[in-house]
BAMAR-840573 format. One line per field, with one value per residue (C-alpha): residue number from 1; x, y, z. Coordinates in steps of 0.25 Angstrom, whole numbers. Example, Ala and Ser with C-alpha at 12.3 -4.5 7.8 and 13.67 -1.06 7.14 Angstrom:
BEGIN
i = [1|2]
east = [49|55]
north = [-18|-4]
up = [31|29]
//
This chain:
BEGIN
i = [1|2|3|4|5|6|7|8|9|10|11|12|13|14|15|16|17|18|19|20|21|22|23|24|25|26|27|28|29|30|31|32|33|34|35|36|37|38|39|40|41|42|43|44|45|46|47|48|49|50|51|52|53|54|55|56|57|58|59|60|61|62|63|64|65|66|67|68|69|70|71|72|73|74|75|76|77|78|79|80|81|82|83|84|85|86|87|88|89|90|91|92|93|94|95|96|97|98|99|100|101|102|103|104|105|106|107|108|109|110|111|112|113|114|115|116|117|118|119|120|121|122|123|124|125|126|127|128|129|130|131|132|133|134|135|136|137|138|139|140|141|142|143|144|145|146|147|148|149|150|151|152|153|154|155|156|157|158|159|160|161|162|163|164|165|166|167|168|169|170|171|172|173|174|175|176|177|178|179|180|181|182|183|184|185|186|187|188|189|190|191|192|193|194|195|196|197|198|199|200|201|202|203|204|205|206|207|208|209|210|211|212|213|214|215|216|217|218|219|220|221|222|223|224|225|226|227|228|229|230|231|232|233|234|235|236|237|238|239|240|241|242|243|244|245|246|247|248|249|250|251|252|253|254|255|256|257|258|259|260|261|262|263|264|265|266|267|268|269|270|271|272|273|274|275|276|277|278|279|280|281|282|283|284|285|286|287|288|289|290|291|292|293|294|295|296|297|298|299|300|301|302|303|304|305|306|307|308|309|310|311|312|313|314|315|316|317|318|319|320|321|322|323|324|325|326|327|328|329|330|331|332|333|334|335|336|337|338|339|340|341|342|343|344|345]
east = [-26|-38|-44|-53|-54|-56|-57|-61|-60|-64|-67|-72|-75|-79|-84|-72|-62|-59|-54|-53|-49|-52|-46|-44|-36|-37|-34|-31|-36|-26|-19|-14|-16|-12|-19|-8|-10|-9|-21|-34|-29|-42|-37|-47|-58|-55|-55|-69|-74|-69|-75|-89|-88|-87|-93|-84|-89|-84|-78|-80|-75|-75|-72|-70|-76|-89|-92|-94|-94|-109|-108|-110|-98|-103|-105|-91|-82|-71|-66|-64|-56|-56|-45|-52|-53|-69|-70|-83|-80|-91|-87|-76|-66|-74|-87|-79|-73|-86|-94|-92|-94|-107|-111|-109|-117|-109|-116|-110|-103|-96|-93|-86|-79|-73|-70|-62|-53|-51|-47|-37|-32|-29|-23|-34|-38|-42|-47|-61|-67|-60|-66|-59|-55|-47|-38|-26|-26|-19|-29|-40|-34|-34|-49|-53|-44|-51|-65|-61|-56|-68|-77|-68|-68|-62|-54|-49|-49|-40|-40|-27|-28|-16|-16|-20|-8|5|17|23|9|6|19|14|0|1|10|0|-12|-4|-3|-18|-22|-14|-21|-32|-35|-32|-34|-25|-26|-15|-6|6|14|24|14|8|20|25|12|4|4|-1|0|-11|-6|-16|-15|-27|-37|-29|-21|-7|0|-3|8|16|24|38|33|27|39|50|43|33|24|25|32|20|20|35|34|21|27|40|51|58|67|63|73|70|79|79|80|88|96|88|93|91|101|100|113|124|114|108|94|89|75|66|61|66|66|62|61|60|68|65|74|70|78|82|87|98|110|121|135|149|153|159|156|140|134|137|125|123|114|105|96|97|84|82|68|68|75|84|89|83|94|91|104|108|114|118|107|96|90|88|82|91|88|99|98|111|113|121|131|138|133|136|132|134|122|119|106|104|96|86|81|78|64|62|49|44|44|29|24|18|32|36|30|16|19|21|10|20|12]
north = [-87|-82|-70|-63|-50|-47|-33|-32|-20|-9|4|16|32|43|53|58|50|35|29|15|10|-5|-11|-26|-34|-47|-49|-63|-69|-63|-54|-40|-31|-16|-6|5|18|33|41|42|29|23|13|16|17|2|-2|4|-3|-17|-13|-10|5|10|2|1|7|-4|-18|-29|-33|-48|-55|-70|-70|-63|-50|-39|-28|-24|-29|-19|-16|-23|-36|-36|-45|-34|-25|-10|-1|13|23|31|18|23|19|22|33|31|16|9|1|-12|-6|-3|-15|-23|-14|-23|-37|-32|-26|-38|-46|-51|-50|-41|-51|-57|-43|-39|-51|-50|-35|-37|-49|-39|-28|-35|-40|-26|-22|-14|-24|-15|-3|-8|2|14|23|27|41|36|27|31|30|17|11|16|9|-4|-2|0|-12|-21|-17|-22|-36|-37|-40|-51|-46|-54|-43|-31|-17|-7|8|16|11|16|30|38|33|38|31|24|18|14|6|-1|-4|-9|-20|-23|-22|-33|-42|-40|-43|-55|-65|-55|-50|-35|-24|-12|1|11|22|17|9|6|0|-8|-14|-19|-26|-29|-43|-37|-21|-15|-2|8|21|29|19|8|-4|-3|-14|-26|-35|-37|-26|-31|-33|-19|-12|-19|-22|-11|-12|3|16|19|7|8|23|20|9|15|26|23|30|31|35|37|29|21|6|2|-11|-20|-11|2|9|16|22|11|-1|-7|-14|-23|-20|-25|-10|-1|15|25|18|22|15|13|9|10|19|6|-1|9|6|15|9|12|10|21|14|16|28|39|48|61|61|73|70|60|58|48|42|34|20|24|36|42|47|55|52|59|49|53|64|54|55|42|40|30|23|20|14|21|36|41|52|53|63|53|38|27|19|5|0|-15|-17|-28|-15|-6|-5|-1|4|9|24|28|37|47|49|44|54|52|37|37|48|59|70]
up = [-23|-13|-18|-7|-14|-29|-34|-48|-58|-47|-52|-44|-48|-39|-49|-58|-50|-54|-40|-45|-58|-61|-48|-46|-37|-29|-14|-9|5|16|7|13|1|1|-9|-10|-18|-16|-12|-20|-29|-25|-15|-4|-14|-18|-3|-1|-13|-8|5|-1|3|-11|-24|-36|-49|-56|-53|-42|-28|-24|-11|-10|-24|-21|-28|-17|-25|-21|-7|4|13|26|17|12|19|21|32|29|36|31|32|43|52|53|68|74|84|94|95|103|97|100|95|82|80|83|72|60|66|72|59|52|61|74|88|98|106|93|88|101|101|87|89|101|93|83|93|100|86|83|96|102|114|126|117|114|121|115|104|92|96|108|98|91|76|77|86|78|65|74|77|63|60|70|66|51|56|66|54|49|34|23|19|26|18|25|19|24|39|43|35|48|56|58|51|63|67|52|51|65|62|47|52|63|54|45|57|61|47|44|35|32|18|18|8|13|6|9|2|12|2|13|22|11|5|19|22|9|3|-9|-14|-24|-29|-34|-42|-47|-44|-51|-46|-52|-45|-36|-29|-17|-11|-15|-29|-31|-25|-31|-45|-46|-59|-62|-58|-50|-41|-40|-35|-26|-18|-14|-17|-30|-40|-54|-65|-79|-89|-102|-104|-116|-119|-109|-98|-89|-82|-68|-63|-66|-66|-78|-76|-86|-92|-103|-105|-116|-116|-105|-91|-77|-67|-53|-41|-27|-17|-8|-20|-24|-15|-10|-11|-9|-24|-32|-45|-42|-46|-37|-32|-25|-13|-14|-2|11|19|31|30|41|39|28|20|7|-2|-16|-24|-37|-46|-60|-60|-55|-41|-33|-20|-12|1|11|25|29|29|17|21|8|-3|-14|-15|-24|-29|-34|-40|-43|-56|-49|-40|-52|-58|-73|-78|-91|-92|-90|-101|-91|-85|-70|-61|-67|-66|-52|-49|-45|-52]
//
């Protein structure tokens, strides 16, 4: 293992608000890490502490084994890109990208050469003399990224870099950013679970200032550690049940489990199959919506409402469903109830 960043027991309070609670994690060199959470979960605060913009109340930050908790931002080997991009409006694209290298001691000629290199890398060659107000949102985002890259940091910190862009542009640019940043160590903060899962080497899920899960996208999506993580990382059906005799049952499917008593069954909509089989449980289609690329059905089966995804349009009012035991998740029933456990209220 080659740890480049170590975050140890970081806590931060703003008045009566506890923004971060004993947060610890490591990042390996060259790793592409996403911190995902709802708004006000503390993810941007955490990034600002790593960048040196904020000081933690407790805990320490290490980069390559060196404690940089008290090191000022301009002396840290990090590049920070804020959500607003923070471009200088009175400077051209070239001048914006040159700013960091000059501030860190390069002479003008070296700074120009370095800035031009990264402007070309982000696909903006020919726009060096343009001002931010003359650029589209996507182009401004590229300038901000080039400005971060130009200081050649050991760690790149991105705070919701695509949040101001429309959906189609977000999808296009997040793939391009991954290519541009290939091989670099990146910590990217976002509430976009889909984008994070499609790009991340590692996901860090936060809730109310705490880390609640760490792992790769496949692990956390298919084997989530809690009801909250299962719900946060994609649509899922939760069904109350009782485990006894070494198994729990959903529709006509028995699932082995070592749990006893009240449980919550979780099943992803894409794992519920619509089949042409009269022996499978029959459900009534209550709702059918096209959501782009697939159909989303709400099906009533024996008094249980299930969300089901289908690539084909379903024209029947009734459908037979099949669930495979290996696709079923079984959780202990939370004492606070399902809704509170997944933060729906």
